[in-house]
N, C-alpha and C positions, 0 to 999 in steps of 0.2 A: 669750120662746122661746117655738115653736110647741109642737105634736107632731110634729110631723114633722122636727124638728132636735133633739127632744130622743131620739127615740126615731134617730138619727143617732149620738148621741151612747149609749145606751146599745149600737146596736152595736157601735160602738170598744173603749168597754168588753170586752165578749164575745170582739172579734177578740183583742187583747191577751192577754187570759187564756187565748184559746184556743188563743197563739200563746207565752205564756212555758210553760200545760203541752205542751207539742210540743217546748221546748227543754228540760225535766226528763225525760221519756224519751229526748230523743236525748242526754241527757250523764249517763244511769242513776242520777236518783234527784238529781241535784244540774243548777245552773242558771246556762247559763255567760253570756245575757245584756247580751252585748258594747253590742251600740242603745240599751242606758238604756230599755228599753218599759215597765219596773217600776215606773219613776217615770211615766210619765202616768197616770195612772188616779185620781191624787186629784183635781185638773187638774177631769176631767170630771166628777166625782163632785159635784166643785165646783159647777159651771157647772146639774148638772141640779139644786142645791139638796136633793139625797142624803146629807146627813153620817151616818146611820143607812150607807149603803152605803160612802163613805167609811169608817166606823169598820171594816169591817170586815174592811174592801182594806187599813188599815192593821195591821190584826190580822195579817192572816193573811201581811202582806210582813214584822212583827216576827218570828211565827216560821220563815219562810224563805229570811233575809238579815240571822239577826242577830249576824252580825258590819257589816255595812253601816249606815253613820251616819246614809247619804243624804245632798243637796246641799241645802247654805242655803232654797233656794226651796218644794221638796216640803220637807223641819222645820216650813216656813215655812206649810204646806200641812196640817200635821200638827196645828202649833194652835189651825188656828181649825174642823180636826174637832171637835177635842175641846172645846173651847170650845161647838160647837153641840150636841156632847150632850151635856152640864153634867158635864165629868171635867173639875174647876178643877183642884183639886192633878196631877192628867198633864199637863196645859195648861201648866200657870206651868214643869213641869221642861222639858217638849218646847220651851219658852220657853228658857230656861238655853241650851237643847244647839243654838236656832236661833240664838240671842243670839254662842256663840257658832265656830259657823261662817263669820258676817257679822253682825260689828258696826251699820253700815249701813239690812240691811234695815229694824227698825223704824219708823225715822227717813220710811225711803223710802214707806212703808204710810200713816206719820201722815202726809205732806207735807211736815214740815218739812224746815231746811235739814242737812246731811250735816255732825255736829261734827269736825270735823278732829282728825283720831285716827293721832297719830306713834304707830304700834305696828306692828307685823312681820305682814307676810298669809302667812299657812304657803303658799297658793294661791289662784288666781285666781276658787276661790268666794268668798276674804273680800272684796274687790273692791266697790269701787264703782260699779262699772263691773253687775255682776251685779243689788246692789240699782237699777238704775235701769233694770231688764229686771222687775221685778218687775211682771208680772199681776194683783193684788189693790192697791185704792187705799180709803183710809177714807170716799170719798168713793162706793161703789161702796153703793149702800142693802142690801143683802142683808146687809151686815157691818157697819154700823154700830153696833149691839151688840157685837161682836167690837169695833172702833175703839176705846169705848170705855169696854172692862173695857182692852184696851192699857195704851191710854195709862195709867188710872189702874194695873194691874201698872207698866210703869215708875217710873212717880211713887213704890212702895213701897218701903217703906226696905232690905227683904230684895232685888228689886232694885236697888237702887243700889248696894249693898254691894257683893254679886255684880259688876256690871256695872264698879267704881272696881277689882279687886285686879284681874280679871279683864286691864283695860287692862295698867294698872301690871306685870300677869303678863308682856305684851304689848313693853310701850312696847322703841326702839330706843335 
């Protein structure tokens, strides 16, 4: 990435933050954000490789949107950020939240064939189609260490038990 491209990404982040602040002023201390701007900065921080900036953003998000569970790709970006900032216990917890949101994302990231799951998907966020749109892959050089960790975490006894229990609860 050139310095000019990095500056453009930083400018986008600044613009989004200003728009969110204006939204909060407009609604007298609350956010409407029906456009979903609050979900955009993490991807920009990840492109920049600014994981500490992404972590600060996620902390702000959790404080200002405590009831917003996010959507699966946003949660996946949260896992990446926690991993890259060495918050492993939190990364594992966020991985469980992400799996609850979309059981196909991890396989999509690791470029594994999707498992056939005869489960009830409660929203379009839980579908295979969303996983197909995941902009991250194990082939991303910057995410190679994360891919190795995620693969190991998915093979762990704790995750295996969690995923089996979760999928059993969603069986049709």
